[in-house]
C-alpha positions in Angstrom: 7.3 63.9 -209.6 11.0 64.4 -209.2 13.6 61.8 -209.0 16.9 62.1 -207.3 19.9 60.5 -209.0 22.6 59.5 -206.5 26.1 59.9 -207.8 28.5 57.2 -207.0 31.0 58.1 -204.4 34.5 58.6 -205.9 36.8 55.7 -205.5 39.2 56.0 -202.7 42.9 55.8 -203.5 44.6 52.8 -201.9 46.1 53.6 -198.6 49.8 54.1 -198.5 52.0 53.0 -195.7 52.4 55.6 -193.1 55.7 56.2 -191.3 55.3 55.9 -187.6 56.8 58.6 -185.3 58.9 57.3 -182.5 57.9 58.5 -179.0 60.6 59.5 -176.6 63.6 58.4 -178.7 65.9 60.1 -176.2 64.7 57.5 -173.6 64.7 54.4 -175.9 68.2 54.7 -177.2 70.0 54.9 -173.8 67.8 52.2 -172.4 68.7 49.8 -175.2 72.4 50.6 -174.9 72.3 50.0 -171.2 70.5 46.7 -171.7 73.1 45.7 -174.2 76.0 46.4 -171.8 74.3 44.5 -169.0 73.6 41.6 -171.3 77.2 41.3 -172.4 78.4 41.6 -168.8 76.0 38.9 -167.5 76.9 36.6 -170.5 80.5 36.6 -169.4 79.6 35.3 -166.0 77.7 32.2 -167.2 79.9 29.1 -166.8 81.6 26.9 -164.2 83.7 29.6 -162.6 82.2 32.0 -160.0 82.4 35.4 -161.6 79.9 38.2 -161.4 79.0 41.1 -163.8 81.1 43.5 -161.8 84.1 41.2 -162.3 83.6 41.3 -166.0 83.4 45.1 -166.0 86.4 45.3 -163.8 88.5 43.1 -166.1 87.4 45.1 -169.2 88.3 48.4 -167.4 91.6 47.0 -166.3 92.6 45.9 -169.8 91.6 49.3 -171.3 93.1 51.5 -168.6 95.8 49.5 -167.0 94.2 49.6 -163.5 94.1 46.6 -161.2 91.0 44.4 -161.5 91.4 42.6 -158.1 91.1 39.2 -159.8 93.5 36.4 -160.3 95.3 35.9 -163.7 93.2 32.8 -164.3 90.0 34.7 -163.8 91.1 37.6 -165.9 92.0 35.1 -168.7 88.6 33.4 -168.5 86.9 36.8 -168.9 89.1 38.6 -171.3 90.3 35.7 -173.6 87.3 33.4 -173.6 84.0 34.8 -172.6 84.1 38.5 -173.3 85.2 38.3 -176.9 82.5 35.7 -177.5 79.8 37.8 -176.0 80.9 40.9 -177.8 81.1 39.0 -181.1 77.6 37.6 -180.6 76.4 41.2 -180.1 78.2 42.4 -183.3 76.9 39.5 -185.4 73.4 39.9 -184.1 73.4 43.6 -184.8 74.7 43.0 -188.4 72.2 40.3 -189.2 69.3 42.3 -187.9 70.4 45.4 -189.8 70.8 43.5 -193.0 67.2 42.1 -192.5 65.8 45.6 -192.2 67.5 46.8 -195.4 66.5 43.7 -197.5 62.9 43.8 -196.3 62.7 47.4 -197.4 64.5 47.1 -200.7 62.8 44.0 -201.8 59.4 45.0 -200.2 59.2 41.4 -198.9 58.5 40.9 -195.1 60.1 37.4 -195.4 63.4 38.6 -196.8 66.4 37.9 -194.6 70.2 38.0 -195.0 70.4 34.6 -196.7 67.9 35.4 -199.4 70.9 36.4 -201.6 72.6 33.1 -201.3 75.5 34.5 -199.3 75.2 31.9 -196.6 75.4 29.0 -199.0 78.4 30.5 -200.8 80.2 30.9 -197.5 79.5 27.3 -196.6 81.0 26.1 -199.9 84.1 28.3 -199.4 84.6 27.0 -195.9 84.1 23.4 -197.0 86.5 23.8 -199.9 89.3 24.9 -197.5 88.6 22.4 -194.8 87.9 19.3 -196.9 89.7 19.9 -200.2 92.6 21.9 -198.8 92.1 24.7 -201.4 94.2 27.7 -200.3 95.4 25.8 -197.2 98.2 27.7 -195.6 97.1 31.1 -196.9 93.3 30.8 -196.3 91.7 29.7 -193.0 88.2 28.5 -192.6 86.8 32.0 -192.1 88.8 33.4 -195.1 87.5 30.6 -197.4 84.0 31.3 -196.2 84.4 35.0 -197.0 85.7 34.3 -200.5 82.8 31.9 -201.1 80.3 34.5 -199.8 81.6 37.2 -202.1 81.6 34.9 -205.1 78.0 33.8 -204.4 76.9 37.4 -204.1 78.6 38.4 -207.3 76.8 35.6 -209.1 73.4 36.6 -207.6 74.0 40.3 -208.5 75.0 39.4 -212.1 72.0 37.1 -212.6 69.6 39.5 -211.0 70.8 42.5 -213.2 70.7 40.4 -216.3 67.2 39.3 -215.5 66.0 42.9 -215.1 67.2 43.9 -211.7 63.7 44.0 -210.1 63.3 42.9 -206.5 61.5 39.6 -207.4 64.2 38.7 -209.9 66.9 39.3 -207.2 65.0 37.0 -204.9 64.8 34.3 -207.6 68.5 34.7 -208.3 69.2 34.3 -204.6 67.1 31.1 -204.5 69.0 29.7 -207.4 72.4 30.5 -205.9 71.4 29.0 -202.6 70.4 25.7 -204.2 73.6 25.7 -206.4 76.0 26.2 -203.5 74.1 24.0 -201.1 74.4 21.2 -203.6 78.1 21.9 -204.2 78.7 21.8 -200.4 76.9 18.5 -200.0 78.8 17.0 -203.0 82.2 18.0 -201.5 81.3 16.7 -198.1 80.0 13.4 -199.3 82.7 12.6 -201.7 85.9 14.0 -200.1 85.5 14.3 -196.3 86.1 11.8 -193.6 83.7 11.5 -190.6 85.6 13.7 -188.2 86.0 16.5 -190.8 82.4 16.3 -191.8 81.3 16.6 -188.2 83.4 19.6 -187.5 82.4 21.4 -190.7 78.7 20.7 -190.2 78.9 22.0 -186.6 80.5 25.2 -187.9 77.9 25.6 -190.6 75.1 25.4 -188.0 76.6 28.5 -186.3 79.2 28.6 -183.7 80.9 31.3 -181.6 83.1 28.9 -179.7 86.4 30.1 -181.3 85.8 33.8 -181.0 88.8 36.0 -180.8 89.4 39.8 -180.5 90.6 39.8 -184.1 87.2 38.5 -185.2 85.5 41.2 -183.0 87.6 44.0 -184.6 86.9 42.8 -188.2 83.2 42.3 -187.7 82.8 45.4 -185.6 84.5 47.7 -188.2 82.4 46.2 -191.1 79.1 46.3 -189.2 79.7 49.8 -187.9 80.5 51.1 -191.4 77.5 49.3 -192.8 75.2 50.7 -190.0 76.5 54.2 -190.8 75.7 53.8 -194.5 72.2 52.4 -193.8 71.3 55.1 -191.3 72.4 57.8 -193.7 70.1 56.1 -196.3 67.2 56.0 -193.9 65.2 58.6 -195.9 65.8 56.7 -199.1 64.6 53.5 -197.5 61.4 55.3 -196.3 60.8 56.3 -200.0 61.2 52.6 -201.1 58.3 51.7 -198.8 55.9 53.6 -201.2 57.2 51.6 -204.2 60.1 51.9 -206.6 58.1 54.1 -209.0 57.2 56.5 -206.1 60.8 56.6 -205.0 61.9 57.4 -208.5 59.4 60.3 -208.7 60.9 61.6 -205.5 64.3 61.8 -207.2 65.8 58.6 -205.8 68.2 56.9 -208.3 66.5 53.6 -207.7 68.9 51.2 -209.4 72.1 52.8 -208.1 70.8 52.9 -204.5 69.5 49.4 -204.6 72.7 47.9 -206.0 74.8 50.0 -203.5 72.8 48.9 -200.5 72.7 45.3 -201.7 76.5 45.4 -201.9 76.8 46.8 -198.4 74.4 44.2 -196.9 76.1 41.3 -198.7 79.5 42.3 -197.4 78.2 42.5 -193.9 76.6 39.1 -194.2 79.7 37.6 -195.7 81.9 38.8 -192.8 79.4 37.6 -190.2 78.9 34.2 -191.8 82.7 33.8 -192.4 83.2 34.4 -188.6 80.4 32.5 -186.9 78.8 30.3 -189.6 75.2 30.3 -190.7 72.8 31.8 -188.1 69.3 32.1 -189.3 66.1 33.9 -188.2 67.9 36.9 -186.6 67.5 39.0 -189.8 64.0 37.7 -190.3 62.4 38.2 -186.9 64.2 41.1 -185.3 63.2 43.7 -187.9 59.6 42.9 -187.2 60.1 43.1 -183.5 61.8 46.5 -183.9 58.9 47.8 -186.0 56.5 46.8 -183.2 58.6 49.0 -180.9 59.3 52.1 -183.0 57.2 51.8 -186.1 58.3 51.8 -189.8 60.4 55.0 -190.0 64.0 53.9 -190.8 65.6 56.8 -188.9 64.6 55.1 -185.7 64.1 51.5 -187.1 67.8 51.0 -188.2 69.4 51.7 -184.8 66.7 50.0 -182.9 66.8 46.8 -184.9 70.6 46.8 -184.7 70.6 47.0 -180.9 67.8 44.5 -180.4 69.6 42.0 -182.7 72.7 42.4 -180.6 70.9 41.8 -177.4 68.9 38.8 -178.8 72.0 36.9 -180.1 73.9 37.5 -176.9 71.2 35.8 -174.8 70.6 33.1 -177.3 74.3 32.2 -177.5 74.4 32.2 -173.7 71.5 29.8 -173.5 73.1 27.6 -176.2 76.2 27.2 -174.0 74.3 25.9 -170.9 71.1 24.3 -172.1 72.8 20.9 -172.8 76.0 21.4 -170.8 78.7 20.2 -170.8 78.0 20.0 -174.6 77.2 23.1 -176.6 74.2 23.6 -178.8 75.0 25.2 -182.2 73.8 28.8 -182.0 72.1 28.5 -185.4 69.9 25.7 -184.0 69.1 27.8 -180.9 68.1 30.9 -183.0 65.8 28.6 -185.1 64.1 27.2 -181.9 63.5 30.7 -180.6 62.8 32.4 -184.0 60.2 30.0 -185.4 57.7 30.5 -182.6 58.3 34.2 -182.6 57.8 34.4 -186.3 54.5 32.5 -186.1 53.3 35.0 -183.5 54.3 37.9 -185.9 52.4 36.3 -188.8 49.3 35.8 -186.7 49.4 39.4 -185.5 49.8 40.7 -189.0 46.8 38.5 -190.1 44.6 39.8 -187.3 45.1 43.4 -188.4 42.3 44.9 -190.6 
């Protein structure tokens, strides 16, 4: 009587994340770009005056080429000086925040990471409050400049703490949480002890996110920084793909993990600092839009970086437009509007991720 001994099946190696391949990227890119242009043009027409998207495009073409727009000087001023810089700045800030979210979620391997995980927003808030309430640097520093200084100081503190603690992703997150609490407490202390009611109201409205004082100078500053940051992040797309398999796997592939991580963190922190110093704290863009972009093009960063950038720009243009009219004649802070839209969207994303096998 013979017996058969069954050998146990060899254990399967854990599945590694696979990089999705984008289908028809030649069609997706132009479509997103066209949608962004249309969104900006439509956003400039929303308001009490009767202007159409073609009028906005005519004014822009007139200012760039010197041709006649066919509109009155008042209508041209409404488009060029008020609405168009605001719409373009919303697009630039949304693009920057979404791009930062993509990079941080890849570097820290944390799907909940967003641009404010490094404490940059809290530092910018403290810098702005120090200028507006205490008058530090008044005359040489404006509100935006003070916010930028505070954001850079906050990031420097986070980077120093994270590196001293070992430089691992979880330590960087913990350092960011500590800096966020520190600068939030400092901001509240300054406001409650040194600000009057009117100043407190203005500062708090700005901290909730506002694009009401947008200028072309803001557009140029943010546009240059975000464009350079996008170029750096797109050039590092292959490295970000390697980080998806873990830092040890990236190191075996020849990636200088520490140097790349610190360099990309510096780039993302500078982008966040410029955006926050210009339009205040706007949340959920860097948290939700990367997930939405992955649902469209997959996880490969060569396509994910530009897609998330454009989707973030379109998203913030429409949210800011809605914030201007939803409680007219008053204006809803854009940070509140992004939270009202972003929280339900993020709940849907969480439920979809849970339902996957």
